[in-house]
C-alpha positions, 0 to 999 in steps of 0.5 A: 040553202038548197040541194041540187038533183043527184043527176045534176050534181054529177055534172058540176065538174063541167064548167059549162054545166056549172055556169048554166046552173049558176045562171038558171039559179040567178034567174030563179032568184030574180023571178021569185024576188020580183013577186015578193015584198021588199022585206020577204026577198031572198038575198042569195041562194046557197048550194049545199056541198053534199046532199042532205041524207039520213047518213050525214045527219041532215034528215030524220029516218022519216025524211024530215029536214034537221034544220038545227043540224044543217044550220050548225054545219054552216054557221061559221060561213053565214057571216061571210055569205052576207058580206059578199054580193053574189046571188048564188053561192057554192057552199 
């Protein structure tokens, strides 16, 4: 899972920008996976719907990620993500 930069998130309503971001993320995934062993490869990238923040409980006051909070918020969707073939998913 990843969170896009704030400036980029504001532009995602534009289909051209969203398509460009999708293509760049797919290229990044291919590039990263090319350098990894089979068992280390990432199957997909999932773009978070909203940024992780202290206010929504995804970050601690010292800006550390609360992994269990993030995992529990997407737990119902994970099985569906793995049944598809998409390299980039928009949560």
